[in-house]
C-alpha positions as CSV (number, residue, x, y, z in Angstrom):
1,M,-53.8,-59.1,-71.5
2,R,-52.5,-58.4,-68.0
3,K,-50.4,-61.6,-68.2
4,L,-48.9,-60.5,-71.5
5,L,-48.0,-57.1,-70.1
6,L,-46.4,-58.7,-67.1
7,I,-44.4,-61.1,-69.3
8,G,-43.3,-58.2,-71.5
9,L,-42.2,-56.2,-68.5
10,L,-40.2,-59.1,-67.1
11,C,-38.5,-59.7,-70.4
12,C,-37.5,-56.0,-70.5
13,L,-36.2,-56.2,-67.0
14,C,-34.2,-59.3,-67.7
15,G,-32.8,-57.6,-70.8
16,M,-31.8,-54.6,-68.8
17,L,-30.1,-56.7,-66.1
18,G,-28.4,-58.7,-68.8
19,A,-27.0,-55.6,-70.4
20,Q,-25.8,-54.3,-67.0
21,N,-24.0,-57.5,-66.2
22,K,-22.5,-58.0,-69.7
23,K,-18.8,-58.7,-69.4
24,S,-16.4,-56.5,-71.3
25,D,-14.2,-57.9,-74.0
26,L,-11.2,-56.1,-72.7
27,K,-8.3,-58.3,-71.6
28,V,-6.9,-57.4,-68.2
29,L,-3.7,-58.5,-66.5
30,Y,-3.5,-58.3,-62.7
31,V,0.1,-58.1,-61.3
32,G,0.0,-59.0,-57.6
33,G,2.3,-59.3,-54.7
34,S,0.7,-56.9,-52.1
35,A,-1.2,-57.7,-49.0
36,D,-4.2,-56.1,-47.2
37,L,-1.9,-55.7,-44.2
38,E,0.3,-52.7,-43.6
39,T,4.0,-53.5,-44.0
40,F,5.6,-50.0,-43.9
41,G,7.5,-49.5,-40.6
42,V,5.9,-52.6,-38.9
43,K,6.9,-56.2,-38.5
44,V,4.5,-58.6,-40.0
45,D,4.5,-62.4,-39.6
46,S,5.7,-63.9,-42.8
47,A,3.0,-66.6,-42.9
48,A,0.3,-64.0,-42.3
49,L,1.7,-61.8,-45.0
50,Q,1.8,-64.6,-47.6
51,K,-1.7,-65.6,-46.7
52,S,-2.9,-62.0,-47.1
53,V,-1.1,-61.7,-50.5
54,A,-2.8,-64.9,-51.7
55,E,-6.2,-63.8,-50.5
56,R,-5.8,-60.3,-52.1
57,T,-4.8,-61.9,-55.4
58,A,-7.8,-64.2,-55.4
59,S,-10.1,-61.3,-54.5
60,F,-8.9,-59.2,-57.4
61,E,-9.1,-62.2,-59.8
62,K,-12.7,-63.0,-58.7
63,M,-13.8,-59.4,-59.0
64,L,-12.2,-58.8,-62.4
65,K,-13.7,-61.9,-63.9
66,K,-17.1,-60.6,-62.9
67,Y,-16.6,-57.7,-65.3
68,F,-14.1,-58.9,-67.9
69,K,-14.0,-62.0,-70.1
70,T,-10.3,-62.4,-70.1
71,V,-8.3,-62.0,-66.9
72,G,-4.6,-62.9,-66.4
73,V,-2.9,-63.1,-63.1
74,V,0.8,-63.0,-62.4
75,Q,2.9,-62.1,-59.4
76,G,5.2,-59.1,-59.6
77,K,8.3,-61.1,-59.4
78,D,7.3,-63.0,-62.6
79,Y,6.1,-60.0,-64.6
80,T,7.9,-58.6,-67.6
81,M,6.8,-55.5,-69.6
82,G,6.2,-57.6,-72.7
83,M,3.3,-59.3,-71.0
84,S,1.4,-56.1,-71.1
85,D,1.4,-56.2,-74.9
86,D,-1.0,-59.1,-74.8
87,Y,-3.5,-57.3,-72.6
88,D,-5.6,-54.1,-72.9
89,V,-5.0,-53.0,-69.3
90,T,-2.4,-54.0,-66.7
91,I,-3.2,-53.5,-63.0
92,F,0.0,-53.1,-61.0
93,D,-0.7,-54.1,-57.3
94,G,2.8,-55.5,-56.5
95,K,6.4,-54.5,-56.9
96,I,7.9,-55.9,-60.1
97,K,11.6,-56.7,-60.9
98,E,14.0,-53.8,-61.0
99,L,15.4,-52.8,-64.4
100,T,18.2,-50.8,-62.8
101,P,19.0,-50.7,-59.0
102,T,19.0,-47.7,-56.7
103,K,22.1,-45.5,-57.2
104,I,23.5,-43.5,-54.3
105,V,26.6,-41.3,-54.6
106,R,28.2,-39.7,-51.5
107,D,30.9,-37.2,-51.0
108,A,33.9,-37.7,-48.6
109,E,31.8,-36.6,-45.6
110,G,28.9,-39.0,-46.4
111,N,26.6,-36.4,-47.9
112,V,24.3,-37.6,-50.6
113,T,25.3,-35.8,-53.8
114,E,23.3,-38.0,-56.3
115,Y,20.3,-40.3,-55.7
116,K,18.5,-42.2,-58.4
117,R,15.7,-44.5,-57.4
118,A,15.5,-48.0,-58.9
119,S,13.6,-48.1,-62.2
120,Y,11.0,-50.7,-62.9
121,L,9.5,-49.6,-66.2
122,T,11.1,-47.8,-69.2
123,E,9.9,-44.3,-70.2
124,D,8.5,-45.6,-73.4
125,F,6.1,-48.0,-71.6
126,D,2.8,-46.8,-73.1
127,R,0.3,-49.7,-72.3
128,P,-2.8,-48.6,-70.3
129,A,-2.2,-49.3,-66.6
130,I,-3.7,-48.8,-63.2
131,V,-1.2,-48.3,-60.3
132,V,-2.7,-49.2,-56.9
133,A,-1.8,-47.4,-53.7
134,E,1.9,-46.7,-53.5
135,M,2.7,-48.4,-56.8
136,G,2.2,-45.0,-58.4
137,E,5.3,-43.8,-56.6
138,T,7.3,-47.1,-56.6
139,L,6.9,-47.7,-60.4
140,G,6.4,-44.1,-61.5
141,R,9.1,-42.1,-59.8
142,S,12.0,-43.0,-62.1
143,I,9.9,-42.2,-65.2
144,G,8.5,-38.9,-64.0
145,L,4.9,-39.7,-63.2
146,K,2.8,-37.2,-61.3
147,T,1.5,-40.0,-59.2
148,D,4.1,-39.3,-56.5
149,W,4.2,-40.0,-52.8
150,Y,2.6,-37.0,-51.1
151,C,1.6,-39.1,-48.2
152,L,0.9,-42.7,-47.4
153,C,-2.1,-41.7,-45.3
154,L,-5.2,-42.3,-47.4
155,D,-8.1,-44.0,-45.5
156,A,-11.4,-45.4,-46.7
157,D,-13.5,-42.6,-48.0
158,A,-13.4,-40.3,-51.1
159,H,-14.3,-36.7,-51.3
160,H,-14.1,-33.8,-53.7
161,F,-14.8,-36.3,-56.5
162,R,-15.8,-35.2,-60.0
163,T,-19.1,-37.1,-60.3
164,E,-19.3,-36.2,-64.0
165,H,-16.1,-38.2,-64.7
166,P,-16.6,-41.3,-66.9
167,I,-15.5,-43.7,-64.2
168,F,-18.5,-42.8,-62.2
169,K,-20.9,-43.2,-65.2
170,G,-20.2,-46.5,-66.8
171,P,-20.2,-48.7,-68.7
172,F,-20.9,-50.6,-65.5
173,P,-23.7,-48.9,-63.6
174,V,-22.8,-47.0,-60.4
175,K,-25.0,-45.7,-57.7
176,M,-22.9,-43.5,-55.5
177,T,-24.1,-43.3,-51.9
178,I,-22.9,-39.8,-50.7
179,Q,-23.0,-38.7,-47.1
180,M,-22.0,-35.6,-45.3
181,R,-19.1,-36.4,-42.9
182,P,-16.7,-34.3,-40.8
183,T,-13.9,-32.6,-42.7
184,P,-10.6,-34.5,-42.1
185,E,-8.5,-33.0,-39.3
186,G,-5.4,-32.9,-41.4
187,A,-7.0,-30.4,-43.8
188,Y,-7.0,-27.8,-41.1
189,H,-3.1,-27.7,-41.2
190,Y,-3.4,-26.3,-44.7
191,T,-6.1,-23.7,-44.5
192,Y,-3.8,-21.1,-46.2
193,Y,-4.4,-23.0,-49.5
194,Y,-8.1,-22.3,-49.4
195,D,-10.2,-19.1,-49.9
196,G,-12.5,-18.6,-46.9
197,E,-13.1,-21.0,-44.0
198,L,-13.1,-24.7,-44.3
199,P,-16.6,-26.3,-43.8
200,D,-17.0,-28.6,-40.8
201,S,-18.3,-31.3,-43.0
202,I,-18.1,-32.3,-46.7
203,P,-19.7,-34.9,-49.0
204,M,-18.0,-38.2,-48.9
205,W,-18.3,-41.5,-50.7
206,K,-17.2,-44.8,-49.1
207,V,-14.7,-46.8,-51.1
208,Q,-13.6,-49.3,-48.5
209,T,-15.3,-51.2,-45.8
210,K,-12.0,-51.1,-43.8
211,G,-9.4,-48.5,-43.3
212,Y,-6.3,-48.0,-41.2
213,M,-7.9,-45.3,-39.1
214,T,-10.5,-47.8,-37.7
215,D,-8.8,-51.1,-38.3
216,E,-5.3,-51.3,-36.9
217,G,-2.8,-53.0,-39.2
218,F,-4.9,-52.5,-42.3
219,R,-3.0,-51.3,-45.4
220,V,-2.7,-47.6,-45.9
221,G,-3.4,-45.9,-49.2
222,M,-1.4,-43.1,-50.9
223,V,-2.3,-39.6,-52.2
224,S,-0.2,-37.6,-54.7
225,R,0.6,-33.9,-54.7
226,P,-2.1,-31.8,-56.2
227,W,0.1,-28.8,-57.1
228,G,0.6,-28.8,-60.9
229,F,-1.1,-32.2,-61.3
230,E,-3.3,-30.8,-64.1
231,D,-0.9,-28.3,-65.6
232,S,-0.4,-30.5,-68.6
233,P,-3.0,-31.8,-71.0
234,D,-1.9,-35.4,-70.3
235,A,-3.1,-35.4,-66.7
236,E,-6.4,-35.2,-64.8
237,Y,-7.6,-35.1,-61.2
238,I,-10.6,-37.3,-60.5
239,S,-10.9,-37.6,-56.7
240,S,-9.4,-36.9,-53.3
241,G,-9.9,-38.9,-50.1
242,V,-9.6,-38.8,-46.4
243,C,-6.0,-38.3,-45.5
244,A,-3.6,-36.2,-43.4
245,K,-3.0,-33.6,-46.1
246,T,-4.9,-31.1,-48.3
247,L,-8.4,-31.6,-49.4
248,D,-7.3,-31.7,-53.0
249,A,-4.6,-34.4,-52.5
250,V,-4.9,-36.8,-55.4
251,A,-6.4,-40.1,-54.5
252,I,-7.6,-41.0,-58.0
253,G,-6.0,-39.4,-61.0
254,R,-4.5,-40.0,-64.4
255,H,-1.2,-39.1,-66.0
256,G,-0.8,-40.3,-69.5
257,N,-1.5,-44.0,-69.8
258,F,-1.4,-44.5,-66.0
259,L,-4.4,-44.2,-63.7
260,H,-3.6,-43.8,-60.0
261,W,-6.0,-45.6,-57.7
262,G,-4.6,-44.6,-54.4
263,F,-7.0,-46.5,-52.2
264,S,-5.4,-49.6,-50.7
265,A,-8.1,-52.2,-50.2
266,S,-8.6,-55.4,-52.3
267,P,-12.1,-56.0,-53.7
268,R,-12.6,-58.1,-50.5
269,Y,-12.8,-54.9,-48.6
270,M,-14.2,-52.6,-51.3
271,T,-17.8,-51.5,-51.3
272,D,-19.9,-52.8,-54.2
273,E,-20.1,-49.3,-55.5
274,A,-16.3,-49.0,-55.5
275,K,-15.9,-52.3,-57.3
276,A,-18.0,-51.0,-60.2
277,V,-16.1,-47.7,-60.3
278,F,-12.8,-49.6,-60.3
279,A,-14.1,-51.8,-63.2
280,N,-15.1,-48.6,-65.0
281,A,-11.6,-47.2,-64.3
282,V,-10.2,-50.2,-66.1
283,V,-12.4,-49.5,-69.1
284,Y,-11.6,-45.8,-69.0
285,I,-7.8,-46.1,-69.0
286,S,-7.9,-48.7,-71.8
287,Q,-8.5,-45.9,-74.3
288,F,-5.1,-44.3,-73.5
289,A,-3.0,-47.0,-75.2
290,G,0.1,-45.4,-76.8
291,Q,-0.4,-42.2,-74.8
292,A,2.6,-42.0,-72.5
293,P,3.0,-38.9,-70.4
294,I,4.3,-35.8,-72.2
295,A,5.3,-33.7,-69.2
296,R,7.4,-35.6,-66.7
297,K,7.7,-34.8,-63.0
298,Y,11.2,-36.0,-62.2
299,N,11.6,-33.7,-59.2
300,D,8.8,-34.6,-56.8
301,R,9.6,-31.7,-54.6
302,I,9.7,-29.0,-57.2
303,A,7.9,-25.8,-56.1
304,T,5.0,-24.6,-58.1
305,R,3.4,-21.1,-57.9
306,E,0.9,-22.6,-55.3
307,Y,3.8,-22.6,-52.9
308,L,3.6,-18.8,-52.7
309,K,0.4,-19.2,-50.6
310,E,2.3,-21.1,-47.9
311,L,5.3,-18.7,-48.0
312,K,2.9,-15.7,-47.6
313,Y,1.1,-17.4,-44.7
314,L,4.3,-18.3,-42.9
315,A,5.5,-14.7,-43.2
316,T,2.6,-13.4,-41.1
317,R,2.5,-12.6,-37.4
318,A,-0.9,-14.3,-37.3
319,A,0.7,-17.6,-38.3
320,W,3.4,-17.2,-35.7
321,Q,0.8,-16.3,-33.0
322,E,-1.3,-19.4,-34.0
323,R,1.8,-21.6,-33.4
324,V,2.6,-19.9,-30.1
325,E,-1.0,-20.4,-28.8
326,S,-1.0,-24.0,-30.0
327,D,2.3,-24.6,-28.2
328,K,1.0,-23.1,-25.0
329,E,-2.1,-25.4,-25.0
330,W,0.2,-28.4,-25.7
331,V,2.6,-27.5,-22.9
332,K,-0.3,-27.3,-20.5
333,L,-1.6,-30.7,-21.5
334,M,1.8,-32.4,-21.4
335,L,2.7,-31.0,-18.0
336,K,-0.6,-32.3,-16.7
337,E,0.0,-35.8,-18.2
338,K,3.6,-35.7,-16.9
339,E,2.3,-35.0,-13.3
340,E,-0.1,-38.0,-13.7
341,A,2.7,-40.2,-14.8
342,Q,5.0,-39.1,-12.0
343,A,2.2,-39.8,-9.5
344,K,1.7,-43.2,-10.9
345,Q,5.4,-43.9,-10.7
346,A,5.5,-42.7,-7.1
347,R,2.8,-45.3,-6.3
348,G,5.1,-48.0,-7.7
349,E,2.7,-48.7,-10.6
350,E,4.1,-49.9,-13.9
351,L,4.2,-47.2,-16.6
352,S,3.3,-47.6,-20.3
353,E,5.8,-46.6,-22.9
354,D,3.7,-43.5,-23.6
355,E,3.8,-42.6,-19.9
356,K,7.5,-43.1,-19.8
357,R,7.9,-40.6,-22.7
358,R,5.8,-38.2,-20.7
359,L,8.4,-38.3,-17.9
360,D,11.0,-37.0,-20.3
361,Y,8.9,-34.1,-21.4
362,V,10.5,-30.6,-20.8
363,P,8.7,-27.5,-22.1
364,Q,10.7,-25.8,-24.9
365,P,10.9,-22.0,-25.4
366,S,8.3,-20.7,-27.8
367,M,9.6,-19.8,-31.2
368,T,10.0,-16.1,-31.8
369,Y,8.6,-14.4,-34.9
370,E,12.2,-13.8,-36.1
371,D,13.0,-17.5,-35.5
372,M,10.0,-18.5,-37.6
373,L,11.0,-16.2,-40.5
374,K,14.5,-17.5,-40.5
375,R,13.3,-21.1,-40.7
376,Y,10.7,-20.7,-43.4
377,Q,11.7,-17.6,-45.5
378,D,15.3,-18.6,-46.2
379,S,17.2,-15.8,-48.1
380,A,14.1,-13.5,-48.0
381,F,14.7,-13.0,-44.3
382,Y,17.9,-11.2,-45.0
383,M,16.1,-8.8,-47.3
384,F,13.0,-8.1,-45.2
385,G,13.9,-9.1,-41.6
386,T,10.7,-8.9,-39.5
387,D,8.8,-6.6,-41.9
388,E,5.6,-8.7,-42.5
389,Q,4.2,-6.4,-45.2
390,A,7.4,-6.4,-47.1
391,Y,7.2,-10.2,-47.6
392,L,3.6,-10.0,-48.7
393,D,4.3,-7.2,-51.2
394,Y,7.4,-9.1,-52.5
395,Y,5.4,-12.3,-53.2
396,D,2.4,-10.5,-54.7
397,S,4.4,-8.1,-56.9
398,N,6.6,-10.9,-58.3
399,K,4.1,-13.7,-58.6
400,D,4.3,-13.7,-62.4
401,W,8.0,-14.1,-62.5
402,F,8.8,-16.7,-59.8
403,Y,10.7,-19.7,-61.1
404,G,11.0,-23.1,-59.4
405,E,14.2,-25.1,-59.2
406,G,15.7,-27.5,-56.7
407,F,13.6,-28.5,-53.7
408,Y,10.9,-26.0,-52.7
409,N,13.0,-23.1,-54.1
410,L,11.3,-20.2,-55.8
411,T,13.4,-17.4,-57.3
412,V,12.5,-14.3,-59.3
413,D,13.4,-14.6,-62.9
414,E,14.8,-11.1,-63.5
415,D,15.0,-11.7,-67.3
416,A,11.3,-12.3,-67.7
417,K,10.5,-9.5,-65.2
418,A,12.7,-7.0,-67.2
419,W,10.4,-7.6,-70.2
420,G,7.2,-7.4,-68.0
421,I,5.8,-10.7,-69.4
422,P,4.7,-13.5,-67.1
423,N,7.0,-16.5,-67.5
424,N,4.0,-18.8,-68.3
425,D,2.8,-16.5,-71.1
426,I,3.6,-17.7,-74.6
427,R,4.4,-14.1,-75.5
428,L,7.7,-14.5,-73.6
429,L,9.0,-17.0,-76.2
430,D,7.9,-14.7,-79.0
431,K,9.6,-11.8,-77.3
432,A,12.9,-13.7,-76.9
433,I,12.9,-14.9,-80.5
434,S,12.2,-11.4,-81.7
435,E,15.0,-9.9,-79.6
436,W,17.4,-12.5,-81.1
437,E,16.1,-11.8,-84.6
438,K,16.7,-8.1,-84.5
439,G,20.0,-8.3,-82.6
440,G,18.6,-6.7,-79.4
441,E,19.0,-8.3,-76.0
442,V,20.4,-11.5,-77.5
443,E,22.0,-13.0,-74.3
444,R,18.8,-12.5,-72.3
445,A,16.8,-14.0,-75.1
446,K,19.0,-17.1,-75.1
447,R,18.8,-17.5,-71.4
448,V,15.0,-17.3,-71.5
449,L,14.7,-19.8,-74.3
450,E,17.0,-22.3,-72.7
451,R,15.4,-21.9,-69.3
452,Y,11.8,-22.4,-70.4
453,T,12.0,-24.9,-73.3
454,L,13.7,-28.2,-74.1
455,C,14.8,-26.9,-77.5
456,R,18.4,-26.0,-78.3
457,F,18.4,-24.3,-81.7
458,A,21.4,-22.4,-82.9
459,T,19.7,-19.7,-84.9
460,P,16.7,-17.4,-84.4
461,Q,15.4,-18.6,-87.7
462,E,15.2,-22.1,-86.4
463,W,13.5,-20.8,-83.2
464,R,10.9,-18.9,-85.3
465,A,10.1,-21.8,-87.5
466,W,9.6,-24.1,-84.4
467,Y,7.5,-21.4,-82.7
468,N,5.2,-20.7,-85.6
469,A,4.7,-24.4,-86.3
470,N,3.8,-25.3,-82.7
471,K,2.5,-22.2,-80.9
472,D,-1.1,-23.4,-81.0
473,K,-0.1,-26.6,-79.2
474,L,2.3,-25.2,-76.6
475,F,1.4,-25.5,-72.9
476,F,3.3,-24.5,-69.7
477,T,4.0,-26.9,-66.9
478,E,5.4,-26.0,-63.5
479,S,5.4,-29.5,-62.0
480,G,7.1,-30.8,-65.2
481,G,10.0,-28.4,-64.8
482,W,8.7,-24.8,-65.5
483,L,8.7,-25.5,-69.2
484,F,6.8,-24.7,-72.4
485,M,6.1,-28.1,-74.1
486,V,4.3,-29.2,-77.2
487,D,1.1,-31.2,-76.9
488,T,2.2,-34.0,-79.1
489,R,3.7,-37.4,-78.8
490,D,5.4,-37.2,-82.2
491,K,9.0,-37.6,-81.3
492,S,10.1,-35.9,-84.5
493,V,8.7,-32.6,-83.1
494,P,11.3,-30.9,-80.9
495,G,10.4,-29.6,-77.5
496,N,9.6,-32.6,-75.3
497,D,12.9,-34.4,-74.9
498,Y,14.1,-34.0,-71.3
499,S,17.5,-35.2,-72.2
500,A,18.1,-31.7,-73.6
501,K,18.2,-30.4,-70.1
502,E,19.4,-32.0,-66.9
503,Q,15.8,-32.1,-65.6
504,K,16.0,-35.4,-63.7
505,L,16.9,-33.9,-60.4
506,A,17.9,-36.1,-57.5
507,A,15.0,-37.6,-55.6
508,T,14.7,-37.7,-51.9
509,A,17.5,-39.1,-49.8
510,A,14.9,-40.1,-47.1
511,T,15.3,-43.8,-47.9
512,S,18.9,-43.7,-48.9
513,A,21.2,-43.2,-45.9
514,A,22.8,-46.4,-44.6
515,A,25.6,-45.1,-42.5
516,S,26.3,-42.1,-40.3
517,A,28.5,-39.2,-41.3
518,S,31.1,-37.3,-39.3
519,K,29.3,-34.0,-39.6
520,L,25.5,-33.5,-39.1
521,V,25.0,-31.3,-42.1
522,T,21.5,-31.4,-43.5
523,D,19.8,-30.1,-46.6
524,D,16.7,-31.0,-48.7
525,K,18.6,-34.1,-50.1
526,N,19.7,-35.1,-46.6
527,P,16.9,-33.9,-44.2
528,V,17.9,-36.2,-41.4
529,R,21.5,-36.9,-40.3
530,A,22.6,-38.9,-37.3
531,E,25.7,-40.1,-35.5
532,M,26.4,-42.2,-32.5
533,V,29.2,-41.5,-30.0
534,I,30.1,-42.9,-26.6
535,E,30.3,-40.9,-23.4
536,T,30.9,-41.7,-19.7
537,G,28.0,-41.1,-17.4
538,A,28.1,-39.6,-13.9
539,D,27.9,-43.2,-12.4
540,G,30.9,-44.4,-14.4
541,N,28.8,-46.4,-16.9
542,K,29.2,-45.9,-20.6
543,V,26.4,-44.1,-22.5
544,L,25.6,-44.6,-26.2
545,V,24.5,-41.1,-27.4
546,V,22.6,-40.9,-30.7
547,R,22.5,-37.4,-32.0
548,V,20.0,-36.5,-34.7
549,K,19.9,-33.3,-36.8
550,I,16.7,-32.5,-38.7
551,H,16.6,-30.0,-41.5
552,P,14.5,-26.8,-40.9
553,G,10.9,-27.4,-41.9
554,Y,11.1,-31.2,-41.5
555,H,10.2,-33.4,-38.5
556,I,10.2,-37.0,-37.4
557,Y,7.7,-38.7,-35.1
558,A,8.2,-39.3,-31.4
559,A,4.9,-41.1,-30.9
560,V,1.9,-41.6,-33.2
561,G,-1.7,-41.2,-32.0
562,K,-4.5,-43.6,-32.8
563,G,-5.8,-43.3,-36.3
564,D,-2.6,-41.6,-37.7
565,A,-0.6,-43.4,-40.4
566,F,2.8,-42.0,-39.5
567,I,5.8,-44.1,-38.3
568,P,7.3,-43.4,-34.9
569,T,11.0,-43.1,-34.3
570,T,12.6,-46.3,-33.0
571,L,16.1,-47.2,-31.7
572,D,17.3,-50.8,-31.7
573,F,20.7,-51.4,-30.0
574,A,22.9,-54.4,-30.7
575,L,25.7,-54.5,-28.0
576,P,29.0,-56.3,-28.3
577,A,29.6,-59.4,-26.1
578,G,30.1,-58.6,-22.5
579,Y,27.7,-55.6,-22.5
580,E,24.1,-55.0,-21.5
581,K,21.8,-52.1,-21.1
582,A,22.1,-50.3,-17.7
583,G,18.7,-48.5,-17.7
584,D,16.0,-47.1,-19.9
585,L,16.5,-45.1,-23.0
586,Q,16.5,-41.4,-22.4
587,R,14.9,-39.2,-25.0
588,S,14.8,-35.6,-25.9
589,S,11.6,-33.7,-25.3
590,F,9.1,-33.6,-28.1
591,K,6.5,-31.2,-29.5
592,G,2.8,-31.6,-30.2
593,Y,1.5,-32.2,-33.7
594,N,-2.2,-32.8,-33.6
595,S,-5.2,-33.7,-31.4
596,T,-4.8,-37.4,-31.8
597,G,-1.7,-37.4,-29.6
598,T,0.9,-37.6,-32.3
599,T,4.2,-35.9,-31.2
600,I,7.2,-34.9,-33.2
601,Y,10.9,-34.1,-33.0
602,E,12.3,-31.0,-34.8
603,D,15.8,-29.5,-35.2
604,K,18.1,-31.4,-32.8
605,V,17.3,-34.6,-30.9
606,E,19.4,-36.7,-28.6
607,F,18.9,-40.2,-27.3
608,R,21.0,-41.7,-24.5
609,Q,21.3,-45.4,-23.7
610,P,23.4,-46.3,-20.6
611,I,25.3,-49.6,-20.9
612,R,27.6,-51.6,-18.6
613,G,30.1,-54.3,-19.2
614,N,33.7,-55.0,-20.2
615,G,35.6,-55.8,-23.3
616,A,35.9,-54.3,-26.7
617,G,33.6,-54.5,-29.7
618,T,31.3,-52.6,-32.0
619,A,27.9,-51.3,-30.8
620,Q,25.2,-50.8,-33.4
621,C,22.0,-48.7,-33.3
622,T,19.4,-49.1,-35.9
623,L,17.5,-45.8,-36.0
624,G,14.1,-46.1,-37.7
625,Y,12.1,-43.0,-38.6
626,Q,9.8,-41.3,-41.0
627,C,10.6,-37.8,-42.1
628,C,7.9,-35.4,-43.2
629,D,7.3,-31.7,-44.0
630,A,4.3,-29.8,-45.1
631,H,4.5,-31.3,-48.6
632,I,5.6,-34.8,-48.3
633,C,5.9,-37.8,-45.9
634,F,8.8,-39.9,-47.1
635,P,8.7,-43.6,-46.8
636,P,10.1,-45.0,-43.5
637,T,13.8,-45.6,-43.5
638,E,16.6,-46.8,-41.2
639,L,20.1,-45.6,-40.4
640,K,22.7,-48.0,-39.2
641,L,25.0,-46.2,-36.7
642,L,28.2,-47.8,-35.3
643,V,30.6,-46.9,-32.6
644,E,33.6,-48.8,-31.1
645,V,33.2,-49.7,-27.4
646,K,36.4,-50.2,-25.3
């Protein structure tokens, strides 16, 4: 009897294991081309890069075949959209061929007036897909995905995950090992977004066995902006992860038929738990075939109402005082390190590049409260000056009527305010239609309807018919353009066609500039401008002077501390025949950024490279940098600066 019971128990156990390991019938296409090595802003040996791409591709293929019966593999350069029709899910892990190239339009002074990123997929692409790491931005920007580039700074661990979400439940079994770990330092830069104090530790789940913070040169993952990510029924947040941004930055999330897996590692460097979750994510996204996004985020820097929290914080004397105290501590530390570098130099010892930068350090005057308000409050400063309470009252009393347009720009909609109805309340549309119907405030009604919808009806009767037919399906999206839209993919229903409004605002110019302009005029489209001129130094040698202007609120990096994923500013000079460098590069002083040792440049920066020689020719400087602000870290970019040397 005992033997029979034992045999029965073993049979049950084998059956359970068999069920757990049963492969899915889903057909999966893996589109490769990426490596496990970091390639942004660094030079990678081509042979090592190709080897890593091959290993990563093989790793994904092996893992996917463990969970799915049919797995196809293709490199991005060979992929076409039609291939996805033959599979249930496509995993994009490499850049595919462009459908349309990047378009840059400049005015006579070199300012970017229009910038359209290259497109890789058409907007009607509705096959289930997973976009890995920065592919959510690369492939999704032109079609308005919310999987935008908030920061390429995602490390190896997840936190603030929704454990009840299906990808953590099955069909493949998952046992999540959750441990308390220190709150990421980057989150403390954004405390104004949270109620109460941040905890010193939070529950975390390890996704990768390697990450860029501990393994130099390892590929970095990407998080997307959280603000407005879930303000449409076609999107959902699933998890955040350790990064340099807010605790709710989106590391895993879905928008329509696209699932963003922001973590960077191939299965070779995934934990076993993460492999199962990834496989579950494939199964989960497969059910969204034909469900392309409804709301589109064409403007990745559109302000949502959450931005009011930052504006309020930056209007306070407490915020200003925090910065002053932080600057004082930084100055004290830098002067100490400068003295140490000077002493080392006096002893005739060789200095590291970091120590050479310390020699250039000069304390800068602390920002006044008025200066801070001018920088961050824009036109509100001219209304309220240094009256702290006036700013807070203004933002609080008008919170229901702020309207976002352009880059980080919130203005009060006086039309909605005049009616006393919040601009995200469906009653606003009903009020506007009613005013038009009865011949009341018709012009105001027309402005409201055009501002907050994608419909363009000519009569109030048409508006009323549309409203009555769709009012139960209307939702309001801020990240999608501050619009009421209809929760449907039926193209015969008006209300979701962005072509009715010029909503596709220009994306960032951070990767666009390829030449210097005569005037260093910056804006949100052109946050960094630079020029190179030639001067004569006191010793008679020529000096190449690179002047950089950085738009208020933005910064570039002087040096990057260990464990940070930012890209430092570099200058590479190519001199004409007959010339050579006549000394070290002289740099402007920098400011502190965080405790890792990362330093930044703000406002105006100047670099001076002495040269000597004879003859005439063209000197070139390749200025490499990464520009960031509180909401985004742009991809690294380069400017080519030229000057004639005689």
